[in-house]
C-alpha positions as CSV (number, residue, x, y, z in Angstrom):
1,X,6.5,-14.8,-21.0
2,X,9.4,-14.3,-18.6
3,X,8.9,-11.1,-16.4
4,X,11.9,-11.4,-14.2
5,X,15.2,-13.3,-14.8
6,X,18.0,-13.4,-12.3
7,X,21.0,-14.9,-13.9
8,X,24.1,-16.2,-12.1
9,X,24.1,-13.5,-9.3
10,X,26.7,-13.0,-6.8
11,X,26.1,-10.5,-4.0
12,X,28.3,-9.4,-1.3
13,X,27.9,-7.3,2.0
14,X,31.4,-5.9,2.2
15,X,33.7,-8.9,2.1
16,X,31.1,-11.4,2.9
17,X,29.8,-13.4,-0.1
18,X,26.1,-13.9,0.6
19,X,24.5,-15.1,-2.7
20,X,26.5,-17.5,-4.8
21,X,25.6,-17.9,-8.4
22,X,21.9,-17.5,-7.8
23,X,19.5,-17.9,-10.8
24,X,15.8,-17.8,-10.9
25,X,12.9,-16.6,-13.1
26,X,9.3,-15.6,-12.6
27,X,6.8,-16.0,-15.6
28,X,3.8,-13.7,-16.2
29,X,0.9,-14.4,-13.8
30,X,2.8,-17.0,-11.7
31,X,3.2,-17.0,-8.0
32,X,6.8,-18.0,-7.4
33,X,8.0,-18.7,-3.9
34,X,11.5,-18.4,-2.6
35,X,11.9,-20.3,0.7
36,X,14.6,-21.4,3.0
37,X,15.9,-21.2,6.7
38,X,16.5,-18.0,8.3
39,X,19.8,-16.5,7.1
40,X,19.7,-18.4,3.6
41,X,19.7,-15.3,1.7
42,X,16.1,-14.7,0.8
43,X,15.9,-11.0,1.6
44,X,19.2,-10.4,0.1
45,X,17.8,-11.8,-3.1
46,X,15.0,-9.3,-3.1
47,X,17.4,-6.5,-2.1
48,X,19.6,-7.6,-5.0
49,X,16.5,-7.5,-7.5
50,X,15.5,-4.1,-6.2
51,X,19.1,-2.6,-6.5
52,X,19.3,-2.0,-2.7
53,X,22.3,-4.3,-2.7
54,X,23.4,-4.6,-6.3
55,X,25.1,-7.8,-7.4
56,X,28.9,-7.9,-8.1
57,X,28.3,-10.5,-10.8
58,X,25.5,-11.7,-13.0
59,X,22.5,-10.0,-14.4
60,X,18.9,-9.0,-13.4
61,X,16.5,-8.5,-16.2
62,X,12.9,-7.3,-16.4
63,X,11.3,-8.4,-19.6
64,X,14.8,-9.1,-21.0
65,X,16.2,-5.6,-20.2
66,X,18.9,-5.5,-17.7
67,X,18.0,-3.5,-14.5
68,X,21.1,-4.2,-12.2
69,X,22.8,-1.0,-11.5
70,X,19.7,1.1,-11.5
71,X,18.5,2.8,-8.3
72,X,15.6,1.3,-6.4
73,X,13.4,4.1,-7.3
74,X,14.2,3.7,-11.0
75,X,13.4,-0.1,-10.7
76,X,10.1,0.7,-8.9
77,X,9.2,3.1,-11.8
78,X,10.1,0.3,-14.2
79,X,7.5,-2.0,-12.7
80,X,8.9,-3.9,-9.7
81,X,7.3,-3.1,-6.3
82,X,8.7,-4.5,-3.2
83,X,7.0,-4.9,0.2
84,X,9.8,-5.3,2.9
85,X,9.6,-7.7,5.7
86,X,9.5,-4.9,8.5
87,X,6.5,-3.1,6.7
88,X,7.9,0.4,6.9
89,X,4.7,2.3,7.1
90,X,4.9,5.8,8.3
91,X,3.5,5.5,11.7
92,X,2.6,9.2,12.4
93,X,0.8,9.4,9.1
94,X,-2.8,8.2,8.4
95,X,-3.7,5.4,6.0
96,X,-4.8,7.9,3.4
97,X,-1.5,9.8,3.8
98,X,0.7,6.7,3.4
99,X,-1.2,5.8,0.2
100,X,-1.0,9.5,-1.1
101,X,2.8,9.4,-0.8
102,X,3.2,6.2,-2.7
103,X,0.8,7.4,-5.4
104,X,2.9,10.5,-6.2
105,X,5.6,8.3,-7.8
106,X,5.5,8.7,-11.4
107,X,5.9,5.9,-14.1
108,X,9.3,6.0,-15.9
109,X,8.8,7.0,-19.5
110,X,11.4,4.4,-20.5
111,X,9.7,1.7,-18.8
112,X,7.2,-0.7,-20.3
113,X,4.2,0.2,-18.1
114,X,2.7,-3.1,-19.0
115,X,1.8,-4.0,-15.5
116,X,-1.4,-3.7,-13.3
117,X,-2.5,-0.3,-12.2
118,X,-4.3,0.4,-8.9
119,X,-5.9,3.7,-8.0
120,X,-6.2,4.5,-4.4
121,X,-9.9,4.0,-4.6
122,X,-9.4,0.5,-6.0
123,X,-7.2,-0.2,-3.1
124,X,-9.9,0.8,-0.6
125,X,-12.3,-1.5,-2.5
126,X,-10.0,-4.4,-2.2
127,X,-8.9,-3.8,1.5
128,X,-12.0,-3.1,3.4
129,X,-10.1,-2.5,6.8
130,X,-8.1,0.2,5.2
131,X,-11.2,1.8,3.9
132,X,-12.6,1.9,7.4
133,X,-9.4,3.3,8.7
134,X,-8.6,6.0,6.1
135,X,-8.1,8.6,8.9
136,X,-6.3,6.4,11.6
137,X,-2.5,6.9,12.1
138,X,-0.8,3.7,10.8
139,X,1.3,3.4,14.0
140,X,-1.9,2.8,16.0
141,X,-3.1,0.0,13.9
142,X,-2.5,-3.9,14.5
143,X,0.3,-5.7,12.9
144,X,-2.0,-7.3,10.4
145,X,-3.6,-3.9,9.5
146,X,-0.1,-2.5,8.9
147,X,0.9,-5.4,6.7
148,X,-2.1,-4.8,4.5
149,X,-1.3,-1.1,4.4
150,X,2.3,-2.0,3.3
151,X,1.0,-4.3,0.6
152,X,-1.6,-1.7,-0.6
153,X,1.1,1.0,-0.6
154,X,3.2,-1.2,-2.9
155,X,0.3,-1.3,-5.4
156,X,-0.4,2.3,-6.1
157,X,1.8,4.5,-8.3
158,X,3.4,3.3,-11.4
159,X,2.0,0.0,-13.1
160,X,3.2,-3.1,-11.1
161,X,4.6,-5.8,-13.3
162,X,6.0,-7.8,-10.4
163,X,5.2,-7.7,-6.8
164,X,8.0,-8.9,-4.4
165,X,6.6,-9.8,-1.0
166,X,9.0,-10.3,1.9
167,X,7.7,-12.4,4.8
168,X,4.0,-11.0,4.4
169,X,2.8,-13.4,7.2
170,X,5.6,-12.7,9.9
171,X,4.3,-12.1,13.3
172,X,0.8,-12.2,12.4
173,X,-2.1,-14.2,14.1
174,X,-3.5,-17.3,12.3
175,X,-6.6,-15.5,11.4
176,X,-4.7,-12.5,9.9
177,X,-2.4,-15.0,8.1
178,X,-5.5,-16.4,6.4
179,X,-6.6,-12.8,5.4
180,X,-3.1,-12.2,3.8
181,X,-3.4,-15.5,2.0
182,X,-6.8,-14.4,0.6
183,X,-5.4,-11.0,-0.3
184,X,-2.4,-12.6,-2.4
185,X,-4.7,-15.0,-4.1
186,X,-7.0,-12.1,-5.1
187,X,-4.1,-10.1,-6.5
188,X,-2.9,-13.0,-8.4
189,X,-6.3,-13.8,-9.9
190,X,-6.4,-10.1,-11.1
191,X,-3.2,-10.9,-13.0
192,X,-0.6,-9.9,-10.7
193,X,2.8,-11.7,-11.0
194,X,4.3,-12.4,-7.5
195,X,7.6,-13.3,-6.0
196,X,6.9,-14.6,-2.5
197,X,9.6,-14.8,0.2
198,X,8.2,-16.5,3.1
199,X,9.4,-18.3,6.2
200,X,6.1,-20.3,6.5
201,X,6.9,-22.8,4.0
202,X,3.4,-24.5,4.0
203,X,1.7,-21.2,3.3
204,X,4.2,-20.4,0.6
205,X,4.0,-23.8,-1.3
206,X,0.1,-23.8,-0.9
207,X,0.0,-20.4,-2.7
208,X,2.8,-20.8,-5.3
209,X,3.0,-22.4,-8.7
210,X,6.7,-23.1,-8.5
211,X,9.3,-22.6,-5.8
212,X,12.9,-22.3,-5.2
213,X,14.8,-23.5,-2.1
214,X,17.7,-21.4,-1.0
215,X,20.3,-22.7,1.3
216,X,23.2,-20.6,2.6
217,X,23.1,-18.4,-0.6
218,X,22.8,-21.2,-3.1
219,X,19.6,-22.4,-4.9
220,X,19.5,-26.0,-3.9
221,X,16.3,-27.1,-5.5
222,X,13.4,-25.8,-7.7
223,X,10.3,-27.8,-8.6
224,X,6.4,-27.2,-8.8
225,X,5.2,-26.1,-5.4
226,X,2.8,-29.1,-5.0
227,X,5.7,-31.5,-5.5
228,X,7.7,-30.0,-2.8
229,X,4.8,-29.6,-0.5
230,X,4.3,-33.4,-0.8
231,X,8.0,-34.3,-0.3
232,X,8.4,-34.6,3.5
233,X,12.0,-35.4,3.1
234,X,12.8,-32.1,1.3
235,X,10.8,-30.2,3.9
236,X,12.7,-31.7,6.7
237,X,16.1,-31.5,5.0
238,X,16.1,-28.0,3.8
239,X,13.4,-26.3,5.8
240,X,13.3,-28.2,9.2
241,X,9.6,-28.8,8.6
242,X,8.0,-31.8,10.1
């Protein structure tokens, strides 16, 4: 069953044409990776899906229903949750307060509400470090802990049909990257459908079922993730990975 369908999308920043006829889809229970070099348009693709930078042309559909033109808040209430690359936790609020704010968002009565629901207590059970730091201000935590909080905050509130993760391993120590990898795997095992944007191509391809390679705003290639991971020519040509 197709959860997300992006069809022939063109997105602009002012006069600059950033995404060119981009199409991709995410099936239920999949992890789909969107990878590419810096500036390829990966984050813009997520901004387009979330309604932050709406497409000029093309369609974005959730379970077949068009969502382009809706506000980001409306899209979240319909079931797509986005963890942005710069985390955007509230630094002066505690872990508990960050989660409490997100949990106040109500589902949209017009949405399908078919996704996975997490209570705050379930989040604490899944994220031991956050449980230990409930009363700690987010701005005093490490980068890895803040990343965990950003992901956890994306899970509470309305049911999540698709979790869009933007560069979850960026700037993290290797041990913390392993923790983030484990977290993504656990969420997927629970039935979470995930669209993963990640500069770390090896990490993304090891986690994903399928992958799209984005190059200067175009989808250049799509294939099962294990095939792309094994193709050194593709990794070098499109990602600069040796």
